[in-house]
C-alpha positions as CSV (number, residue, x, y, z in Angstrom):
1,M,7.3,14.1,-19.8
2,Q,5.9,11.3,-22.0
3,T,2.4,11.7,-23.3
4,Y,0.9,8.5,-22.0
5,Y,1.4,9.7,-18.4
6,T,-1.1,12.5,-18.9
7,E,-3.4,10.2,-20.7
8,E,-3.3,7.7,-17.8
9,I,-3.9,10.5,-15.3
10,A,-7.0,11.6,-17.2
11,E,-8.2,8.0,-17.4
12,K,-7.6,7.1,-13.8
13,S,-9.1,10.3,-12.5
14,E,-12.2,9.6,-14.7
15,I,-11.8,12.9,-16.5
16,S,-13.5,12.6,-19.9
17,E,-12.5,15.1,-22.6
18,A,-16.0,14.7,-24.0
19,A,-17.7,15.6,-20.7
20,E,-19.0,19.0,-21.8
21,D,-21.2,19.3,-18.8
22,M,-18.1,19.5,-16.5
23,T,-17.0,23.1,-15.8
24,F,-13.3,24.1,-15.7
25,E,-13.4,24.3,-11.9
26,E,-14.9,20.8,-11.6
27,K,-12.3,19.3,-13.9
28,R,-9.4,21.2,-12.2
29,A,-10.5,20.1,-8.8
30,E,-10.9,16.5,-9.8
31,I,-7.5,16.3,-11.6
32,M,-5.7,18.1,-8.8
33,S,-7.3,15.8,-6.2
34,Y,-6.2,12.8,-8.1
35,I,-2.6,14.0,-8.7
36,R,-2.2,14.9,-5.0
37,R,-3.4,11.5,-3.9
38,M,-0.9,9.7,-6.1
39,T,1.8,7.7,-4.4
40,L,4.7,5.5,-5.6
41,M,2.3,2.6,-5.3
42,D,0.7,3.9,-8.5
43,D,2.7,2.1,-11.2
44,A,2.7,5.0,-13.7
45,F,3.7,7.5,-11.2
46,M,6.4,5.2,-9.7
47,S,7.8,4.7,-13.2
48,M,8.1,8.5,-13.6
49,V,10.0,9.0,-10.3
50,L,12.3,5.9,-10.7
51,Q,13.4,7.0,-14.2
52,D,15.9,9.2,-12.3
53,K,19.1,7.2,-11.6
54,E,19.5,8.3,-8.0
55,C,16.0,7.2,-7.2
56,I,16.4,3.8,-8.7
57,E,19.8,3.3,-7.1
58,L,18.3,4.2,-3.7
59,V,15.3,1.8,-4.1
60,L,17.5,-1.1,-5.4
61,G,20.2,-0.4,-2.8
62,I,17.7,-0.7,0.1
63,I,15.9,-3.8,-1.3
64,L,19.1,-5.6,-2.2
65,E,21.0,-4.3,0.9
66,R,23.8,-2.9,-1.3
67,D,25.6,0.4,-1.2
68,D,27.8,-0.1,-4.3
69,L,25.1,-0.3,-7.0
70,E,25.6,2.0,-9.9
71,V,22.8,2.1,-12.5
72,M,24.0,2.7,-16.1
73,E,20.6,2.7,-17.9
74,C,17.0,2.8,-16.9
75,T,13.8,2.5,-19.0
76,T,10.3,2.9,-17.7
77,Q,7.0,1.5,-19.0
78,Y,9.0,-0.6,-21.4
79,T,7.1,-3.1,-23.6
80,L,8.7,-6.5,-24.2
81,A,7.2,-8.6,-27.1
82,N,9.4,-11.5,-28.2
83,L,7.6,-14.8,-27.5
84,G,4.9,-15.6,-30.0
85,N,3.8,-12.0,-30.1
86,R,3.1,-12.1,-26.3
87,A,3.8,-8.7,-24.8
88,A,4.3,-7.3,-21.3
89,R,4.9,-3.8,-20.2
90,L,7.5,-3.5,-17.4
91,D,7.2,-0.7,-14.9
92,V,10.9,-0.1,-14.5
93,M,13.8,-1.9,-16.2
94,A,17.4,-1.0,-15.2
95,R,20.9,-2.3,-15.9
96,D,23.9,-1.8,-13.6
97,K,27.6,-1.3,-14.4
98,N,28.2,-5.1,-14.1
99,G,25.4,-5.9,-16.7
100,K,22.9,-7.2,-14.1
101,V,19.3,-6.5,-15.1
102,Y,16.5,-5.4,-12.7
103,D,12.8,-5.3,-13.3
104,I,10.7,-3.5,-10.7
105,E,7.0,-3.9,-10.6
106,V,4.3,-2.4,-8.4
107,Q,1.3,-4.7,-7.9
108,N,-1.4,-3.4,-5.5
109,A,-3.8,-6.3,-6.0
110,A,-1.1,-8.9,-5.5
111,S,-2.2,-12.6,-5.4
112,E,-0.7,-16.0,-6.1
113,K,-1.7,-15.5,-9.8
114,E,1.3,-13.1,-10.0
115,I,3.7,-16.1,-9.7
116,K,3.0,-17.1,-13.3
117,R,3.2,-13.5,-14.5
118,I,6.7,-13.3,-13.0
119,R,7.6,-16.5,-14.9
120,L,6.4,-14.7,-18.1
121,Y,8.5,-11.6,-17.3
122,S,11.5,-13.8,-16.8
123,A,11.1,-15.5,-20.2
124,L,10.5,-12.2,-22.0
125,L,13.6,-10.6,-20.4
126,D,15.7,-13.6,-21.3
127,S,14.5,-13.5,-24.9
128,H,15.0,-9.7,-25.0
129,Y,18.6,-9.9,-23.9
130,L,19.7,-12.9,-25.9
131,D,20.4,-12.0,-29.5
132,K,20.0,-14.4,-32.4
133,G,22.9,-16.8,-32.4
134,D,24.0,-15.7,-29.0
135,E,25.0,-18.3,-26.4
136,P,22.6,-18.8,-23.4
137,R,25.6,-18.5,-21.1
138,N,25.7,-14.8,-22.1
139,L,22.3,-14.2,-20.4
140,P,22.6,-11.5,-17.8
141,E,22.0,-12.1,-14.1
142,T,18.4,-10.9,-13.6
143,Y,16.4,-9.6,-10.6
144,I,12.6,-9.4,-10.8
145,I,11.3,-7.3,-7.9
146,Y,7.6,-7.2,-7.0
147,I,6.5,-4.5,-4.6
148,M,3.2,-5.9,-3.4
149,G,0.2,-4.0,-2.0
150,S,-0.7,-7.1,0.0
151,D,1.1,-10.3,1.2
152,I,0.4,-13.3,-1.0
153,Y,1.7,-15.6,1.7
154,P,0.4,-16.0,5.3
155,D,3.9,-15.5,6.8
156,N,3.7,-11.7,7.1
157,L,7.3,-11.2,6.2
158,P,8.7,-7.9,4.9
159,I,10.5,-9.5,2.0
160,Y,10.8,-12.9,0.3
161,H,13.9,-14.0,-1.7
162,I,13.2,-16.7,-4.2
163,D,16.0,-18.7,-5.9
164,R,15.8,-22.1,-7.6
165,T,17.3,-25.0,-5.6
166,V,18.1,-28.7,-6.2
167,R,15.4,-30.5,-4.2
168,E,17.6,-33.5,-3.3
169,T,20.6,-31.5,-2.1
170,G,19.2,-28.1,-1.1
171,K,21.9,-26.4,-3.2
172,T,21.2,-23.3,-5.2
173,F,20.6,-23.9,-8.9
174,E,22.9,-21.3,-10.3
175,D,20.8,-19.9,-13.2
176,E,21.3,-16.3,-11.9
177,L,17.5,-15.6,-11.8
178,H,16.4,-13.9,-8.6
179,I,12.9,-13.1,-7.6
180,I,12.2,-10.8,-4.8
181,L,8.7,-10.1,-3.3
182,V,8.4,-7.0,-1.1
183,N,5.5,-6.8,1.3
184,S,4.7,-3.0,1.3
185,L,2.3,-3.5,4.3
186,I,5.2,-3.7,6.7
187,R,6.4,-0.2,7.3
188,D,8.6,-0.5,10.3
189,D,11.7,1.4,11.4
190,T,14.1,-0.7,9.2
191,P,15.5,0.9,5.9
192,L,13.1,-1.3,3.9
193,G,10.1,-0.5,6.2
194,K,10.9,3.3,5.8
195,L,11.1,2.8,2.0
196,M,7.7,1.1,2.0
197,H,6.3,4.0,4.1
198,D,7.6,6.4,1.4
199,F,5.9,4.3,-1.3
200,H,2.6,4.9,0.4
201,C,3.1,8.5,1.2
202,I,0.7,11.0,-0.2
203,E,2.5,14.1,1.1
204,P,6.2,14.1,-0.1
205,E,7.3,16.1,2.9
206,N,6.4,13.1,5.1
207,M,8.8,10.8,3.3
208,N,11.9,9.4,5.0
209,Y,14.2,9.6,2.0
210,N,15.0,13.1,0.7
211,T,15.8,11.7,-2.8
212,L,12.3,10.4,-3.2
213,N,10.9,13.6,-1.6
214,R,12.5,15.8,-4.2
215,H,11.6,13.8,-7.2
216,T,8.1,13.1,-6.1
217,C,7.5,16.9,-5.6
218,R,9.0,17.7,-9.0
219,Y,6.9,15.2,-10.9
220,K,3.7,16.0,-9.2
221,E,4.3,19.7,-10.0
222,E,5.1,18.8,-13.7
223,M,1.9,16.7,-13.9
224,E,-0.2,19.5,-12.4
225,E,1.4,22.0,-14.8
226,T,0.8,19.8,-17.9
227,R,-2.8,19.1,-17.1
228,M,-3.5,22.7,-16.1
229,S,-2.1,23.9,-19.4
230,E,-4.5,21.6,-21.3
231,L,-7.5,22.6,-19.3
232,M,-6.7,26.3,-19.6
233,E,-6.8,26.1,-23.4
234,E,-10.3,24.5,-23.1
235,Y,-11.3,27.0,-20.4
236,G,-10.3,30.0,-22.5
237,A,-12.1,28.8,-25.6
238,K,-15.3,28.1,-23.8
239,R,-15.4,31.4,-21.9
240,E,-14.1,33.7,-24.5
241,R,-17.4,35.6,-24.5
242,R,-17.1,36.6,-20.9
243,G,-14.2,39.0,-21.6
244,E,-10.5,38.1,-21.6
245,A,-9.5,40.2,-18.6
246,R,-12.2,38.9,-16.3
247,V,-11.6,35.3,-17.3
248,K,-7.8,35.6,-16.9
249,Q,-8.2,37.2,-13.4
250,E,-10.5,34.3,-12.3
251,L,-8.1,31.8,-13.7
252,I,-5.2,33.3,-11.9
253,R,-7.1,33.4,-8.7
254,N,-8.0,29.7,-9.1
255,L,-4.4,28.8,-9.7
256,L,-3.4,30.7,-6.6
257,N,-6.0,28.9,-4.5
258,E,-5.5,25.4,-5.9
259,T,-1.8,25.1,-6.5
260,T,1.6,25.9,-5.0
261,F,2.9,27.4,-8.2
262,S,5.0,30.5,-7.9
263,S,3.9,33.9,-9.3
264,E,6.4,33.5,-12.1
265,K,5.0,30.1,-13.1
266,I,1.4,31.3,-13.0
267,A,2.4,34.3,-15.1
268,K,4.0,32.1,-17.7
269,L,1.0,29.7,-17.8
270,T,-1.6,32.5,-18.1
271,K,0.6,34.6,-20.4
272,T,0.4,37.6,-18.2
273,S,2.9,39.6,-16.1
274,V,4.2,38.7,-12.6
275,E,3.0,42.1,-11.4
276,E,-0.5,41.3,-12.5
277,V,-0.4,37.9,-10.7
278,E,0.9,39.6,-7.5
279,K,-1.9,42.2,-7.6
280,I,-4.5,39.5,-7.8
281,D,-2.8,37.6,-5.0
282,K,-3.0,40.6,-2.7
283,I,-6.7,41.1,-3.4
284,R,-7.3,37.4,-2.8
285,K,-5.6,37.5,0.5
286,R,-7.6,40.6,1.6
287,S,-10.9,39.0,0.6
288,D,-12.9,37.8,3.6
289,N,-15.7,36.1,1.8
290,G,-13.9,34.4,-1.1
291,R,-15.6,36.6,-3.7
292,I,-13.6,37.1,-6.9
293,E,-12.7,40.8,-7.2
294,T,-11.5,42.6,-10.3
295,A,-7.9,43.8,-10.1
296,P,-7.4,47.5,-10.7
């Protein structure tokens, strides 16, 4: 997992590393709460999930109504900076076996201002894929796909396909640039509506598409593990005086209460044995009043 994901999680969940007055339990609860609320409408999290080819192929296949799309390369959170030092960070950039390029963006606060941003993305993509001295005719066919948290038009359509046309004749201007706006508010029983439901799903088990379910579960677990590892180092340093055994038992109990980690994973994170974790788990389950007991 790339570092900036954990930094963005900390920033968005308002966890300050300098907040000395926050206890381990408070930080853990806040971070876990934020991670569990994340959906594919969070651009950083969506970028994590869609870096897997089967996920990006599923999403593109549904939006473009294709079942033959094969992604050859996929880059997430990619920065383009080619025009007068003007930069833009793309959520997901992919290329298929035929050389077509796809940029997928999530924009919760969508408005008509995004139209000019799409124009910028188009220019940056063209500049990126056209090498010095290369012929413009070698520019790849490009799709810019915006998944919007609100409809920027009053038409309330699930999807808008935008291609340039010749005004006088109505014929398509064949520059091979395609802009697609997806209205994520429409979550009906169509394949696209089911996909938009999944993009807003907090609980992966409620998703329609198993591919997204699997990868969402995996990345949420990895994010929890990464952040928990960082917090546990801080937790251990601050509470060293309380006695290592007592602190470790309390930490294990907290992990059992607050996560779905297996005994093996908790043992690895806390550098203890699986048997010790299972002992504490048995005591936890027997406890009627939530009091932390010391394992024998």
